[in-house]
C-alpha positions in Angstrom: -20.3 -16.7 13.0 -17.6 -13.3 14.0 -17.3 -12.6 17.6 -19.9 -10.1 19.1 -19.2 -6.5 19.3 -18.9 -6.0 23.3 -18.6 -9.3 24.7 -15.9 -10.6 22.4 -17.1 -13.8 22.4 -18.7 -16.6 19.5 -20.9 -19.1 19.5 -17.9 -21.7 19.9 -17.3 -20.7 23.5 -20.6 -20.8 25.2 -20.9 -24.7 24.2 -24.2 -24.6 23.3 -25.3 -22.9 26.6 -28.9 -21.3 26.2 -29.2 -20.4 29.7 -27.9 -16.8 30.9 -28.0 -16.0 34.8 -27.8 -12.1 34.7 -26.2 -10.4 37.8 -25.4 -6.3 37.5 -22.4 -6.8 39.8 -19.3 -8.5 37.8 -18.4 -9.3 41.3 -21.4 -11.0 41.8 -20.9 -12.9 38.7 -17.9 -14.5 39.8 -19.1 -15.9 42.8 -22.3 -17.3 41.1 -20.2 -19.3 38.9 -18.3 -20.5 41.5 -21.0 -22.1 43.1 -21.4 -24.4 40.0 -18.9 -26.9 38.8 -16.2 -26.1 36.3 -16.6 -22.1 36.3 -14.4 -20.4 34.1 -14.2 -16.9 32.7 -14.8 -16.2 29.2 -14.3 -12.4 28.8 -14.2 -9.3 31.1 -14.5 -5.8 28.9 -16.3 -2.8 30.9 -19.3 -4.1 32.7 -19.8 -7.2 31.3 -17.9 -10.2 32.8 -19.0 -13.5 31.4 -18.4 -16.7 32.9 -19.4 -20.7 32.0 -20.0 -23.0 34.6 -21.6 -26.7 34.8 -25.1 -27.6 35.8 -26.6 -30.9 35.3 -24.0 -31.5 32.7 -25.2 -28.7 31.0 -23.6 -25.3 30.6 -24.4 -22.1 32.0 -23.4 -18.5 30.8 -23.1 -15.8 33.8 -22.8 -12.6 32.9 -22.6 -9.5 34.3 -24.6 -6.5 33.1 -23.6 -3.3 34.9 -26.3 -1.1 36.4 -29.5 0.1 34.1 -31.0 -0.7 31.2 -28.8 0.5 28.2 -26.1 -2.0 29.4 -28.3 -4.5 29.9 -29.9 -4.7 26.2 -26.2 -4.8 25.2 -25.7 -7.9 27.3 -29.1 -9.6 26.9 -28.8 -8.8 22.8 -25.4 -10.2 22.2 -26.1 -13.3 24.4 -28.7 -14.1 22.6 -27.1 -13.8 19.4 -24.6 -16.3 20.8 -28.1 -18.5 21.5 -29.1 -17.5 24.8 -32.7 -17.6 25.0 -33.4 -17.4 28.6 -32.3 -14.9 31.0 -32.6 -15.1 34.7 -31.4 -12.0 36.5 -30.5 -11.5 39.9 -30.0 -8.2 41.7 -30.5 -6.4 45.0 -33.5 -3.4 45.5 -35.4 -1.3 47.7 -38.8 -2.2 49.1 -41.6 0.5 49.0 -44.0 -1.7 51.0 -43.9 -1.2 55.0 -44.5 -5.3 55.1 -41.3 -6.5 52.9 -38.5 -6.8 55.2 -34.8 -6.7 54.7 -33.5 -10.2 53.7 -36.6 -11.2 52.0 -36.4 -11.8 48.0 -38.9 -10.3 45.8 -39.6 -12.3 42.3 -41.1 -9.8 39.9 -44.2 -10.7 37.7 -43.6 -7.3 35.5 -42.1 -3.7 36.0 -43.3 -0.6 35.7 -41.5 0.8 32.3 -39.5 4.2 34.2 -36.9 3.6 32.0 -35.7 5.1 28.4 -34.4 1.7 26.8 -37.2 -0.6 26.9 -38.8 2.1 24.4 -36.4 1.1 22.1 -37.8 -2.4 21.8 -41.6 -1.8 22.3 -43.9 1.0 22.7 -45.1 2.1 26.3 -48.2 0.6 25.5 -46.8 -3.0 25.2 -46.2 -4.7 29.1 -43.0 -5.4 30.5 -43.6 -8.7 31.8 -41.6 -11.8 32.7 -42.1 -15.1 31.2 -44.7 -17.4 33.8 -42.4 -20.7 33.6 -39.2 -19.0 34.5 -41.2 -17.0 37.4 -42.5 -20.0 38.5 -38.8 -21.7 38.3 -38.1 -18.3 40.8 -41.3 -18.8 43.1 -40.9 -22.9 43.4 -37.2 -22.6 44.5 -38.1 -19.9 46.8 -40.7 -22.4 48.5 -38.3 -25.6 48.2 -35.5 -23.5 50.0 -37.9 -22.2 52.7 -37.0 -18.6 51.6 -39.4 -15.4 52.7 -40.2 -14.1 49.6 -43.1 -12.1 48.0 -44.2 -12.1 44.1 -45.5 -9.2 42.4 -44.7 -6.0 40.9 -41.4 -3.9 40.6 -40.9 -0.3 39.2 -38.0 -0.3 37.2 -36.3 3.3 36.9 -33.3 4.7 34.8 -32.0 6.5 37.4 -31.3 5.7 41.2 -32.0 8.9 42.5 -34.4 11.1 40.7 -36.4 8.0 39.0 -36.9 6.7 42.6 -38.0 9.8 44.4 -34.8 9.8 46.3 -34.3 13.2 47.9 -31.0 12.6 50.1 -28.6 13.6 46.9 -26.5 16.8 46.3 -29.8 19.2 45.3 -32.1 17.6 47.3 -34.4 18.7 44.2 -36.6 15.9 42.4 -38.0 17.0 39.0 -41.9 17.6 39.2 -42.6 14.5 36.6 -41.6 12.6 39.7 -42.6 14.1 42.9 -45.4 12.0 44.8 -44.9 9.0 42.6 -43.0 6.8 45.4 -46.6 7.3 47.2 -48.3 6.5 44.0 -46.7 3.0 43.2 -47.1 2.2 46.6 -51.1 2.8 46.3 -50.6 0.6 43.2 -49.2 -2.2 45.5 -45.7 -2.2 43.3 -43.3 -3.7 45.5 -39.7 -2.7 44.9 -38.0 -0.5 42.7 -34.8 -1.9 40.7 -32.9 -0.3 37.1 -32.7 -3.6 34.9 -36.3 -5.6 34.7 -38.5 -3.2 32.5 -35.7 -3.4 29.5 -35.2 -7.1 30.3 -39.1 -8.0 30.5 -39.9 -5.9 27.6 -36.8 -6.5 25.3 -37.3 -10.7 25.9 -41.1 -10.6 25.6 -40.3 -8.7 22.1 -37.9 -11.0 20.7 -39.4 -14.3 21.6 -37.3 -15.0 24.5 -37.9 -16.0 28.1 -36.9 -13.9 31.6 -37.4 -14.1 35.2 -36.0 -11.6 37.7 -35.4 -12.1 41.5 -33.7 -9.4 43.9 -33.1 -9.3 47.6 -34.2 -6.8 49.6 -31.4 -4.3 51.0 -33.5 -1.7 52.4 -37.1 -0.8 53.2 -37.4 2.9 52.2 -40.3 3.1 54.4 -38.2 3.0 57.1 -34.7 4.4 55.9 -33.0 5.0 53.1 -29.7 3.7 53.9 -29.0 -0.2 54.1 -27.4 -1.9 57.3 -27.8 -5.3 56.6 -25.8 -8.0 56.0 -25.3 -7.8 52.0 -23.3 -10.8 51.7 -26.2 -13.0 53.4 -28.8 -11.6 51.2 -27.0 -12.8 48.1 -26.5 -16.0 49.4 -30.1 -16.7 49.3 -30.8 -15.0 46.0 -27.8 -17.0 44.8 -29.5 -20.4 45.9 -32.6 -19.4 44.3 -31.8 -18.5 41.0 -29.5 -21.6 40.6 -31.9 -24.0 41.8 -34.4 -22.1 39.2 -31.7 -22.2 36.5 -31.5 -26.2 37.5 -35.2 -26.8 36.9 -35.4 -25.2 33.4 -32.3 -27.2 31.9 
């Protein structure tokens, strides 16, 4: 087949890989790939940095998606065209439940669809749910590595500031549609906010693909808005979990 539009790769470059780890940050993609064997860079275009590596003698792809649903949908679509059927997202997040601590990992079973991109794949009545087996692999990895984790629902927003009801902004104003929503999600036992899982889950479920998501907690917004924790240590835990989950799914 011809090369896909944005990633600039064809099927031969992926060497038969069917599983991809999809962080947002291009530099994180590199660090994840380097934790496996025989890592090499396949492409770097805009926010999409693509690496291949070996896990259990099988090729795994690591591809950054950038921030948010629209760019995530591009990466997932083009990787699916190239043969990827399982997508394991790894990211960072802000918790909104008091009992969740900085450094904990959150495994999402489903997402509140506060994005727009997911609506291009299915109507809002369609649930944004993760794949059971991939999610169980994430949970099993957390347990086997003795990593503190929580399992539940995530709110997934197109915007970092108003959609997550942040008032520490240039204007200090949040649209009426979003005022009070953080408290609402807290009362409905939503664990956290992030910006990609609703698109990923909806898209993959609708297209017959598999997806799961794990995120490291940088801040608990019931206590403060600005993180003051060691990002590197949190990333290490999350990377160990996602690689172990990937290994069990190969």
